[in-house]
C-alpha positions in Angstrom: 301.5 105.7 102.8 298.6 103.4 103.8 296.2 102.1 101.3 293.4 104.0 103.1 295.3 107.4 102.8 296.0 106.6 99.2 292.3 105.9 98.5 291.3 109.2 100.3 293.7 111.2 98.1 292.4 109.5 94.9 288.8 110.3 96.0 289.8 113.9 96.8 291.6 114.3 93.5 288.5 112.9 91.5 286.3 115.3 93.4 288.5 118.3 92.5 288.5 117.3 88.9 284.7 116.8 88.9 284.3 120.3 90.5 286.5 121.9 87.8 284.6 120.2 85.1 281.3 121.4 86.4 282.5 124.9 86.8 283.8 124.9 83.2 280.5 123.5 81.9 278.5 126.1 83.8 280.7 128.9 82.5 280.3 127.6 78.9 276.6 127.4 79.3 276.4 131.0 80.6 278.7 132.2 77.8 276.7 130.5 75.1 273.1 131.2 76.2 273.2 134.1 78.6 276.1 136.6 78.7 279.5 136.8 76.9 282.2 139.3 77.9 283.8 141.5 75.2 286.4 144.1 75.3 286.7 147.3 73.1 289.9 147.3 71.1 289.3 150.4 68.9 287.8 153.9 69.0 285.0 153.4 66.5 282.2 153.7 69.2 283.7 156.7 71.0 282.3 158.5 72.9 280.0 155.9 74.1 282.4 153.0 74.3 286.1 153.6 75.0 289.1 151.7 74.3 289.7 149.5 77.3 286.0 149.0 78.2 284.8 145.6 79.0 281.2 144.8 78.7 278.6 142.0 78.9 276.6 141.1 75.8 273.3 139.3 76.2 273.2 136.3 73.9 269.4 135.8 74.3 268.3 139.2 73.1 268.3 138.2 69.4 267.9 134.4 69.8 270.6 132.0 68.8 272.6 131.2 65.6 275.7 129.2 64.9 277.6 132.4 65.9 276.2 132.0 69.4 278.5 129.0 70.0 282.3 129.0 70.4 284.2 128.9 67.1 280.8 129.5 65.3 280.1 125.8 65.1 277.7 125.2 62.2 275.2 123.1 64.3 272.2 124.7 62.4 271.4 127.5 59.9 269.4 130.6 60.6 268.3 131.6 64.2 266.2 130.0 66.8 264.1 131.8 69.4 264.9 134.8 67.3 264.3 138.3 68.4 264.8 141.3 66.0 267.4 144.0 66.7 265.9 147.4 67.3 267.1 150.6 65.9 269.7 152.2 68.2 270.8 148.9 69.8 274.6 148.5 70.3 275.2 145.0 69.0 278.1 142.7 68.5 278.2 140.7 65.2 280.5 138.6 63.0 281.6 140.5 59.9 280.0 139.1 56.7 283.5 139.4 55.2 284.9 136.4 57.1 282.2 135.3 59.6 284.8 135.2 62.3 285.8 138.7 63.3 283.7 140.4 66.1 282.6 143.9 65.4 280.6 146.2 67.7 278.4 149.0 66.1 275.0 150.6 66.5 271.9 149.4 64.6 270.9 152.3 62.3 269.0 150.8 59.4 266.4 148.0 59.5 265.4 145.7 56.7 263.9 147.7 53.8 265.3 151.0 55.0 267.1 153.6 52.9 270.1 155.2 54.6 272.2 158.1 53.5 274.5 160.8 54.9 274.5 164.3 53.5 276.9 166.8 55.0 277.4 164.6 58.1 273.5 164.4 58.8 272.0 161.0 58.9 268.9 160.4 56.7 266.6 157.5 57.1 264.0 157.0 54.5 264.6 160.4 53.2 264.0 162.1 56.6 266.9 163.9 58.4 267.6 162.4 61.9 267.6 165.3 64.4 270.9 166.1 65.9 271.9 168.8 68.4 275.4 170.3 68.9 276.5 169.7 72.5 279.9 170.4 74.2 283.0 169.1 72.6 284.4 165.8 73.4 287.8 166.2 75.0 290.4 163.5 74.3 294.3 163.0 74.0 295.8 161.9 70.7 298.7 159.3 70.5 301.2 162.2 71.2 299.5 163.2 74.4 298.1 166.5 73.0 294.6 167.5 74.0 292.0 167.5 71.2 288.5 168.9 71.1 286.1 167.0 68.8 282.7 168.3 67.7 280.0 166.2 69.5 276.3 165.9 68.7 273.3 164.3 70.2 271.4 162.2 67.6 267.8 161.0 68.1 266.5 158.2 66.0 262.8 157.9 64.9 262.1 155.4 67.7 263.2 158.0 70.3 266.7 156.3 71.0 269.2 159.2 71.7 272.9 159.0 71.8 276.1 161.0 71.1 278.2 161.0 68.0 281.6 162.5 67.1 282.3 164.5 63.8 286.0 164.9 63.8 286.7 166.0 60.3 284.7 168.4 58.0 283.8 167.1 54.6 285.2 163.6 55.3 284.5 161.1 52.6 282.1 159.3 54.9 280.1 162.6 55.5 278.4 162.3 52.1 277.3 158.9 50.7 275.0 157.5 48.2 271.7 155.8 49.2 272.1 152.4 50.9 269.0 150.2 50.5 269.0 147.6 53.3 268.1 144.1 51.9 265.5 141.9 53.6 266.9 140.1 56.6 269.9 142.5 56.9 270.8 145.5 59.0 272.9 148.7 58.6 275.4 149.2 61.3 277.4 152.4 62.1 279.9 153.4 64.6 279.3 156.5 66.8 282.7 157.9 66.0 281.4 158.6 62.5 284.7 159.6 60.7 286.7 156.8 62.3 284.5 153.7 61.8 284.7 150.8 59.3 281.0 149.9 59.2 278.1 149.2 56.7 279.1 152.3 54.8 282.2 150.3 53.7 281.0 147.2 51.7 284.5 145.9 51.5 284.9 145.8 55.3 281.4 145.2 56.7 278.4 146.1 54.4 274.9 144.9 55.2 274.9 142.5 58.2 272.5 139.5 58.1 270.5 138.6 61.1 272.3 135.3 61.4 275.6 137.1 62.1 274.4 138.9 65.3 276.1 137.6 68.4 274.1 139.6 71.1 273.2 143.0 72.4 275.7 145.1 74.5 274.1 145.7 77.9 276.5 147.0 80.6 280.2 147.9 81.1 281.6 145.9 83.9 285.1 147.1 83.8 287.2 149.9 82.2 290.8 150.8 82.1 292.8 153.5 80.3 295.9 151.1 80.1 298.1 153.6 81.7 299.3 150.8 84.1 300.8 147.5 82.7 299.7 144.2 84.1 302.8 144.0 86.4 302.5 147.6 87.6 299.9 146.7 90.3 300.7 150.0 92.2 299.1 151.9 89.2 296.0 149.8 88.8 293.7 152.0 91.0 294.5 155.1 89.0 294.2 153.3 85.7 290.7 152.0 86.3 287.9 154.2 85.0 285.8 153.8 88.1 283.0 156.0 86.9 282.3 153.7 83.9 281.9 150.4 85.8 278.3 149.1 85.7 277.3 151.8 83.2 274.3 150.8 81.1 274.5 151.4 77.4 272.3 153.6 75.1 
């Protein structure tokens, strides 16, 4: 190999490394300041988010805190360029329990609100939130049997409407005491009301401080029912939930 060829290869290798470094830096900046992908591992937000959904979360919606950065680097306290979560937002946050685990729930209570459930009906500041019975939600349990679950449309005081599930009558979570949301905190609930560890469970979540918000869920960019394993490429087309791709979130 001539010196000239060796020099050209070294230049090409250096350019490739530089390109990869730039690409990684751009991806890190997008993930930190604009959008971050998340997947849904549990059924607490059914029927609006399904296990196997992948979505983009906007990092700029609520401003930035240490939880906006990879590994929650403690570069500063509080939030900068802060925007306040709105009632009805679907948001990703770090649980106050460990400040590491990502949860996704709906913003129900704002600072200063009083939240309560009576006979499955949500009350905000003593006023019942309207809900309307709609068609049952159809799903399959882990044994493959078809289940029909009572489904409701709930409309918050600011007009945000969404569907919830009530899978069990007189569940423990259907009747609660009054939760008084502290200043600077939010009350989060899953849409699958009887199968969600949320602000109703102080030992798991409790009230969520503004600093712990990561971002607002915006759009589903991919969804799979996991019926095809990663190597079963012939089953990929049927496993993808095509109708959910690029669905906006309420």
